[in-house]
N, C-alpha and C positions, 0 to 999 in steps of 0.2 A: 471521468465524465467530460464530455465535450460540449461546449456551449459558449455563447457570448452573452454579456450582460449589460444592463443599464440601470443603475440605481436612480432613485427619484428626486422629485422636487421636495424642497422643504425650506423653511425659514432657517432652522438651525439643525443642520445635520440630518434631516430626514432622508432616508434612503428608500427608494422605491424600486421594485423589481418587476420586470415583465415576465412573460412565460418562461419556464426553464427546462433544462435538459434533464430528463430522467436518465440516471446513469445506466448505460447499457449493461446488461448482466450476463450476456451470453459468454460462455467460457471460450477462451482463445483456442483456435484449432492448432494441433501439433503439426510439425513439419517432419516428414521422414527424411533420413540422411540423404537420399538421393534426389529429393525434391529441389533442394537449393542448387545442386549441380545442373538439373534440367532447366531451372528458371534462369540460370546464368548463361545460357547458350547464345542469346541475342547480344548484339553490340551494346544496346542500351541497358542490358541487364547482366553486366559482367561481374558484379560483385558476388563473391562466393564465400559464405561463412561455413566452415566445416563443423558439423554437428555429429556427435555420437550420443544416442539416447537409449536408455534402458529403464526398466521398472523392476525393483526388487520384489521379492516374494511378499514382504510386508506392506507393499503398496507404494513405497517411496518412489517417486519419479525422479530420475537422474538425467541431467543434460550436461554434456561436456563439450567444450570447444577449444581447440588448440590454436594459440596465437603466440609466436615466439618473438614478437616485436621487441619486447622488453622482458627481463627475467622476473616477472611478477605474475601473481595469480589472483583472481577474484573468486571468492566463495560466497554464495548467496543461498539462503533458505527462505522459501516462500510458504507461509501457512494460509490455508484457504479460510481465513476468518478476518473480517474487517468491519468498518463502521456499520455498514448496512445489514450485515447478517449476524450481528450480535443478538443475544436473547432480549426479548422485549423488556423484561424487568431488570436488565443489566446494562443500561445505557452507559456508554463510556468504557465498558469492560475491555473491549478490544484494544483501546489505547492504554488503559491501565496495565494490561498484560504485557504490552511492549516494554514497559518499564520493569515489570517483574522478572522478565527474562534475563536481566543483568544482575539480579540479586543473589545468584548462587545456584549451582547444580550439584550433582552427586560428588564430583571430585574437584570442583572449583568453588571457592568461597565468594562472598560478596565482592563484586567489581573485579574479580580476578580474571575473568574472560577479557575485560577491557585492557587490563594491565598486560596480559599475555600477548595481545595483538600489538599494542603500542610499543612494548619492549622489543619487538621484532622489527620495528620501523614501519609497521602497517597502520592503516586507518580503518575505522569501522563505523557503522551507524545502523539504525533501524527506523522503520516508519510504519504507520498504520494508514491504510488506504481504504477506499470504499469496499473492496472485495477481498483484500488480503493484507497480511502483515508480513513484512520482510526484514531480514537481518543480513548484513553483508560485511565482508572484510576484504581489503585489498592488501596483500602482503608479499614479501619476497618469496619466490617460487620454492626455495629450499624449506620453508615453513608450512607447506601445504598440508603435510600429514598431521601436524599439530593442530592446524585450524579445523580439519575434518574431525579430529578427535574431540575438540572443544564443542563443535556444533552438535555432534552426536551425544555428548554428555548432557547438553541442555535439552535435547529432544528426549533423552532417556528419562529424565525426571528432574524437576526442580527441587531445591532444598531451601525452602522459604519459611521463615518464622513470622510470628505476629509483629514483631518490631519492624521487620522489613516491609510488611504489608502496610502498616500504619504510616511508616515513613513515605512510601511511595504514593499512598492516598493523598498525603499532604503535598507531595511534589506535583502530582497531577492537578490538584485543585489550585495550587499556586500558578501553574502553567495556564489554566483556564482564566484565572483572574488577570494575569499579566497579558496574555495574548488576545483575550476576547472582551472581558467585562470592563477592564480599566484602560483601554486604549481606543482611540478613534478608529472607526471602521473595523473593530475587532472581529475577525472571522469573516469579514465581507470580501467577496460574495459567496465563497464556497460553502460557508457554514449556514448562511441565511437562505440562499437561493433554493436549495433542495426542499426546505420546509415550506416555502411559498408555492413552489411549482408542482409538488407531487402530492398525491392523495394516499398512497400506500404508506403505512407507518414506517416500514423498514427504509424507505427512501426519504422520509420526511422528518425523522426525529432528530434531536440534538446529538450530533455525532461525537462531540467532545464529552457528552455525558451529563446527566443531571447530577448536581453535587450531592443530592440526597442518596441517589443510587450508589455513588462512590463511597459515601460514608457507611452505607449498610453492607458493603462487601465484606465477607468473612473469609478467614483462612480456608475453611471448607469450600467456599465458593471458588476460590482461586484454584484449588486442587481439582475441583470438578470441571472447571473451565479448561484446565490444562489437559486432563484425560479425555475431554470431549473433542477438542480442537487441535491440540499440539501433538498429533499422532503422525506416524510416517505415511499412512494412507491418506492424510489430509495435507500433504506437504510436497514440495518439489525442491530438489537440491540442484544448483547450477554451479559448475566450476568452469572457469574460462581463464586462459592465459598460457604461460609457458609450462605446459604439463605433458606427461606421457600418459596416453589413454589407458593402457593396460595396468600400469602401476596405480594410477588414480582410482580406476575402478576396483582394484584389489583392496586399496585402503578403504574405500567407501563400503565395500562389502564387509570388511573387518569390523568397522566401527558402527555401521548403521543396520546391517542385515538382521541382527538379533534383537533389535528393539521391537517390542510387541506391537502388532497391529491394533488399532483402536476401533470403536464402533464408527461406522460411516455416518458423519453428521447429516442431519436432515436439512437441506437447503430450503430456506423460506421462499415463498412465492413473491417475486420482486416486480411483477407486472403492474403496469399502471393503466387505468381506464383511458381510453382514447380522449385526447384533448381537442375540443372543437371550437373553442373560443379563447380570446386572449385573457390572461390572468394578470391582474395588477395588485401589488402590495406595497405597503409603506411602513417604514420603521423609523422612529425618531431615535437618533443617537446623540445623547446630551453632551458627548465629548467631542463631536465633530464640529468643525467651524464652517464647513461648506458642504453642499449636497454631493452625494455620489449616486451614480446611475448604473444599473445593470440590466442587460437583456440576455435571455437565454432561450434555447430551443431544444425540445426533445429531439434526440437524434435517432437514426435508423439502428437496427440491430447490428452488433459487431460482426465483422468478417463477411458483410454483404457488399455488393457493388455500391449501393447507396451510401453505406458507411464510409467507404474509401473516398467516394466523391465528396462527402461532407468534410472529410479530413483535408482534402485538397483545397476546398473552398475556404476552410479555416486558415490555411497557410497563406492563401492569396489575400484574404481580407484582413487578417489580424496578426500574423506572426512576423515580428521583426520591424526594423525601421523602413523597410521598403514595402511594407504592406499598404493596402489601399486605405485602411482606417488611419494608420499613423500619418500617412502622407496628407490626408485630407484634414484631420483634426489638428495635428501638431505643426506640420509644415505650412499648409495653406491657411489655416484659421488662427 
């Protein structure tokens, strides 16, 4: 989501928001291997990122990029399920599932994936975004095959019991209370702004999830969600770093190619009605000691000339200590 904000006036922590950015939902366009080379012909466009891309028969999209600067590799898996496109009666499920993916798979017990990465000297993390959930590891290059095996094991099938689900429901609810409900400006503005600015439920619901929905999640719900969204045809695998293309692709085919394709998820309609007047909203935060202000704007569709112009405008106005807004508000005022 691209946008700027300005929260509101209030005697005690009221925060008010102006119009907001509807998260653009157009899928990013892919770049063919030769496109980067052609784009780099000019003096001002000399950057060249080597890319080898392929799609397996089961629908898994694979992107590899070789960079031998350091003897490390990054492995990342992106699943096309995020806050905005989770089922209507399962708010917060995309985020809950990010936690569930570390609770065990067919050949790895609870938390063993994390131990496997860290014992090799690597780091890992995962996050839930508006339109996708991602998992990544950065590890020594000689452990690449092991990481690919581990990610494939998770994609192939979870091994989750009721105790793990109950535990993670508690973890997520505690996270909501800690990060949102019990702290000043909790979730502001990224959590509040979409609800004020958008009309479409998918763009405007509580992305952390209603605690009642989280409580009602069953083990059967988890398995259904997994088979619906955590499928190779709904995922992209990215490997970057000190790698050999042919060997890496061979490993990927060995571990991922026989994972069954799932049903193609139906993507909800994320369009917003055209906004023709300013929207204002106000929220009182009893924990905040001073007002916050946010302003946001609906942005053009992704990958259009207007979108890139908007991105450049964002850099000039808002990004960094040399931005116009920082200079005016912080340095001058």
